[in-house]
C-alpha positions as CSV (number, residue, x, y, z in Angstrom):
1,M,-22.4,-2.8,-0.2
2,T,-25.5,-4.8,-1.3
3,P,-26.7,-7.9,0.7
4,A,-25.7,-10.1,-2.2
5,A,-22.2,-8.7,-2.2
6,D,-22.0,-9.2,1.6
7,E,-23.0,-12.8,1.2
8,A,-20.4,-13.5,-1.5
9,Y,-17.7,-11.8,0.5
10,G,-18.4,-13.3,3.9
11,R,-20.1,-16.7,3.6
12,D,-18.4,-17.9,0.5
13,G,-14.9,-17.0,1.7
14,A,-14.3,-14.5,-1.1
15,A,-12.7,-16.7,-3.7
16,V,-9.6,-15.0,-5.1
17,E,-9.2,-14.6,-8.8
18,A,-5.8,-14.0,-10.4
19,Y,-5.0,-12.6,-13.8
20,G,-1.8,-11.8,-15.6
21,R,-0.8,-13.0,-19.0
22,G,-4.2,-14.6,-19.2
23,R,-4.3,-17.3,-16.5
24,A,-5.5,-17.9,-13.0
25,V,-3.0,-18.2,-10.2
26,E,-4.4,-19.2,-6.8
27,D,-7.3,-18.9,-4.4
28,A,-7.0,-17.3,-1.0
29,P,-9.7,-16.0,1.3
30,L,-10.2,-12.5,2.5
31,G,-11.5,-11.5,5.9
32,D,-15.2,-10.6,6.4
33,Q,-16.8,-7.4,7.4
34,A,-16.0,-8.0,11.1
35,A,-12.3,-7.8,10.2
36,A,-12.8,-4.1,9.6
37,D,-13.9,-3.6,13.2
38,R,-10.7,-5.0,14.7
39,T,-7.6,-3.0,15.2
40,V,-5.5,-3.7,12.0
41,C,-2.3,-2.0,12.9
42,N,-1.1,-4.3,15.8
43,Q,-0.2,-7.3,13.7
44,T,3.0,-9.2,14.6
45,A,5.5,-8.7,11.8
46,P,6.5,-12.0,10.1
47,E,10.1,-13.0,10.1
48,E,11.9,-11.0,7.4
49,T,14.5,-12.7,5.2
50,A,15.4,-9.7,3.1
51,P,18.5,-8.0,4.7
52,D,17.7,-4.5,3.5
53,E,14.6,-4.0,5.6
54,T,15.6,-5.2,9.1
55,A,13.8,-3.1,11.6
56,P,16.2,-1.2,13.8
57,E,15.8,-1.1,17.6
58,E,13.2,1.3,18.7
59,T,14.5,4.4,20.6
60,A,13.1,7.6,21.8
61,P,12.1,10.0,19.0
62,D,14.7,12.6,18.1
63,E,13.5,16.1,17.2
64,T,16.2,16.7,14.6
65,A,15.4,13.3,12.9
66,S,11.7,14.3,12.9
67,D,12.6,17.6,11.1
68,Q,14.6,15.6,8.5
69,D,11.7,13.2,8.0
70,A,9.3,16.0,7.4
71,Q,11.7,17.6,4.9
72,Q,12.0,14.3,3.1
73,L,8.3,13.8,3.0
74,T,7.9,17.2,1.5
75,A,10.5,16.7,-1.1
76,F,9.3,13.3,-2.2
77,S,5.7,14.5,-2.3
78,R,6.6,17.4,-4.6
79,T,8.5,15.1,-6.9
80,L,5.7,12.6,-7.2
81,Y,3.2,15.4,-7.7
82,G,5.4,16.7,-10.5
83,R,5.1,13.4,-12.3
84,G,1.3,13.6,-12.2
85,W,1.1,10.7,-9.7
86,M,-0.4,12.8,-6.8
87,P,-2.9,15.2,-8.5
88,G,-4.5,17.8,-6.3
89,T,-4.6,16.5,-2.7
90,A,-4.5,12.8,-3.7
91,G,-2.0,10.4,-2.3
92,N,0.0,10.1,1.0
93,L,3.4,9.3,2.2
94,S,4.7,8.3,5.6
95,V,7.9,7.3,7.5
96,R,8.1,5.2,10.6
97,R,10.1,6.9,13.4
98,P,11.8,5.6,16.5
99,G,9.5,5.4,19.4
100,A,6.7,3.5,17.6
101,T,5.3,6.5,15.9
102,V,4.7,7.4,12.2
103,L,5.0,10.8,10.5
104,I,2.4,11.0,7.7
105,T,1.3,13.7,5.3
106,A,-1.8,15.6,6.4
107,S,-5.2,15.2,4.8
108,G,-6.5,17.7,2.3
109,R,-3.2,19.3,1.5
110,A,-2.0,19.8,-2.1
111,K,1.0,17.5,-2.5
112,G,2.8,19.9,-4.8
113,E,2.7,22.7,-2.1
114,L,3.5,20.7,1.0
115,T,5.8,22.2,3.7
116,A,7.4,20.4,6.6
117,R,4.6,21.7,8.8
118,D,2.0,19.8,6.8
119,M,2.7,16.5,8.7
120,V,0.9,14.6,11.5
121,V,2.4,12.2,14.0
122,V,0.4,9.1,14.7
123,H,0.8,6.0,16.8
124,A,2.2,3.1,14.6
125,D,0.0,0.5,16.2
126,T,-3.3,2.3,16.1
127,G,-3.0,5.1,13.7
128,A,-4.4,7.5,16.3
129,E,-2.9,11.0,16.3
130,V,-0.4,11.5,19.1
131,S,-1.8,15.0,19.8
132,R,-4.9,16.7,18.6
133,G,-4.2,19.8,16.4
134,E,-5.4,21.7,13.5
135,L,-4.2,19.1,10.9
136,R,-5.8,15.7,10.4
137,A,-3.8,12.7,9.4
138,S,-4.4,11.2,6.0
139,A,-7.6,9.4,5.6
140,E,-5.6,6.3,4.6
141,T,-3.4,6.2,7.7
142,A,-4.9,2.8,8.6
143,I,-3.5,1.3,5.4
144,H,0.0,2.6,6.2
145,C,-0.3,1.2,9.8
146,A,-1.4,-2.2,8.4
147,V,1.9,-2.3,6.3
148,Y,4.0,-1.2,9.3
149,G,2.4,-3.8,11.5
150,T,3.0,-6.7,9.2
151,T,6.3,-5.9,7.6
152,H,9.6,-4.3,8.5
153,A,9.0,-1.3,6.2
154,R,10.2,2.1,7.4
155,A,8.4,4.1,4.7
156,V,5.2,3.8,2.7
157,I,4.0,5.7,-0.4
158,H,0.5,5.7,-1.9
159,V,-0.2,7.4,-5.2
160,H,-2.6,7.4,-8.1
161,S,-0.1,6.8,-10.9
162,P,-2.0,6.2,-14.2
163,Y,-0.8,2.8,-15.4
164,A,-1.0,1.1,-12.0
165,T,-4.4,2.6,-11.5
166,A,-5.5,1.4,-14.9
167,I,-4.3,-2.1,-14.2
168,A,-6.0,-2.0,-10.8
169,S,-9.2,-1.0,-12.5
170,R,-9.1,-3.7,-15.0
171,T,-8.0,-6.4,-12.6
172,G,-9.9,-5.5,-9.5
173,H,-13.3,-6.7,-8.2
174,P,-15.8,-4.8,-6.1
175,T,-15.9,-7.5,-3.3
176,R,-13.1,-10.0,-3.9
177,L,-9.3,-10.0,-3.7
178,R,-7.6,-10.7,-7.0
179,M,-4.0,-11.4,-7.8
180,L,-2.1,-9.9,-10.7
181,R,0.5,-12.4,-12.0
182,V,3.6,-10.7,-13.2
183,E,6.5,-12.7,-14.7
184,R,9.7,-12.4,-16.8
185,F,10.0,-8.7,-16.7
186,E,13.5,-7.5,-15.9
187,L,12.1,-4.8,-13.7
188,L,11.0,-7.4,-11.2
189,K,14.6,-7.4,-9.9
190,G,13.9,-4.0,-8.5
191,L,11.4,-5.3,-6.0
192,G,13.8,-7.3,-3.9
193,L,11.9,-10.5,-4.4
194,A,13.2,-13.9,-3.3
195,D,12.3,-15.1,-6.8
196,P,12.9,-12.2,-9.2
197,T,11.3,-14.0,-12.2
198,R,7.6,-13.8,-11.0
199,T,5.3,-12.5,-8.4
200,D,1.6,-12.1,-7.6
201,V,0.6,-8.5,-6.8
202,P,-2.6,-8.3,-4.7
203,V,-5.5,-6.1,-5.9
204,F,-7.8,-5.3,-3.1
205,P,-11.5,-4.2,-3.3
206,N,-11.9,-0.5,-2.8
207,W,-14.3,-0.6,0.1
208,P,-15.8,2.8,1.1
209,E,-14.6,2.1,4.6
210,V,-10.8,2.6,4.7
211,P,-10.4,0.4,7.9
212,R,-11.9,-2.5,6.0
213,I,-9.3,-2.1,3.2
214,A,-6.6,-1.9,5.9
215,A,-8.0,-5.1,7.6
216,D,-7.7,-6.9,4.2
217,V,-4.2,-5.6,3.7
218,A,-3.1,-6.7,7.2
219,S,-4.6,-10.1,6.8
220,R,-2.9,-10.7,3.5
221,L,0.5,-9.5,4.4
222,A,0.5,-11.3,7.8
223,S,-0.2,-14.6,6.0
224,T,2.1,-14.0,3.1
225,P,5.6,-13.1,4.4
226,H,7.2,-13.2,0.9
227,A,4.6,-11.0,-0.7
228,P,5.9,-8.3,-3.0
229,P,6.5,-4.8,-1.5
230,G,3.5,-3.3,-3.2
231,L,-0.3,-3.6,-3.6
232,L,-3.1,-2.3,-5.8
233,I,-6.6,-1.1,-4.8
234,A,-9.2,-1.5,-7.5
235,D,-10.2,1.8,-9.2
236,H,-7.9,3.6,-6.7
237,G,-4.2,3.4,-6.9
238,I,-0.9,1.8,-5.8
239,T,0.9,1.5,-2.5
240,T,4.6,0.5,-2.1
241,W,7.0,0.4,0.9
242,G,10.7,-0.1,1.7
243,R,13.4,0.6,4.2
244,D,13.2,4.3,3.4
245,L,11.4,6.7,1.1
246,A,14.0,6.3,-1.7
247,Q,13.5,2.5,-1.8
248,A,9.7,2.8,-1.6
249,R,9.9,5.2,-4.6
250,D,12.2,3.0,-6.6
251,R,9.8,0.1,-6.1
252,L,6.9,2.3,-7.1
253,E,8.6,3.3,-10.3
254,C,9.3,-0.4,-11.1
255,L,5.7,-1.4,-10.6
256,E,4.3,1.5,-12.5
257,A,6.6,0.7,-15.4
258,I,5.6,-2.9,-15.3
259,C,1.9,-1.9,-15.4
260,Q,2.6,0.3,-18.4
261,L,4.3,-2.6,-20.2
262,L,1.4,-4.9,-19.5
263,L,-0.9,-2.4,-21.2
264,L,1.4,-1.6,-24.1
265,T,2.1,-5.3,-24.9
266,G,-1.5,-6.3,-24.5
267,T,-0.7,-8.9,-21.9
268,G,-2.4,-7.2,-19.0
269,P,-5.7,-8.4,-17.5
270,Q,-9.0,-8.0,-19.1
271,A,-11.8,-6.1,-17.4
272,A,-13.8,-8.2,-15.0
273,N,-17.3,-8.9,-16.1
274,D,-18.5,-11.1,-13.2
């Protein structure tokens, strides 16, 4: 990042710009570069009001449950690959398991050809691999851990679906968090929002350093307990979460459809020129 961008991001507090149906929404600061150097996965989860994502009591990992988790990750990956949302080796999925660990898809694996063996177990609080093996965890594990550390999510999905990625590209900024205002769409009811008539979806800068993105995500979610269960990353893609993979997928479908409608109706954000 250029010195000028560093200056705008750190010293000026990274003014947030919001778009959606042509009007600004709010200002909210992002963390500075130092935030990326902190551990981003050990945030305290805010009090959760939605009854469908209450975190169950942690118990020791169960091998049978782990096998089932791996099979589910494989099945969902293949389905999303078939839709064109996880081309090549792009995208990643994970589930949080009992015992404070996360099972996540391995890096560099074609998502349409995954098997139950193409998974890696990491610590939920740090993202570090539980045991060193041939496979490496997804390069975006830190973002998954940021979500797990600040919400009661039990599953996270990250894909490169075309309409959400297009909206993220048009809304996003290289160095500032922006908010996408979405309102009135019936599909908002599928997100489990306290107010199903409107929401502000965060669009994060696509920093080259994934831990820096994760730090931004953790900071935003920790300070916004009623945030929608999804986020965009500029020029990158979309991430959603829920109590299980099925709910995370349903929310992904709703947000992708909303982004498609924004583009089809011409009410989506304009490309940033600043």
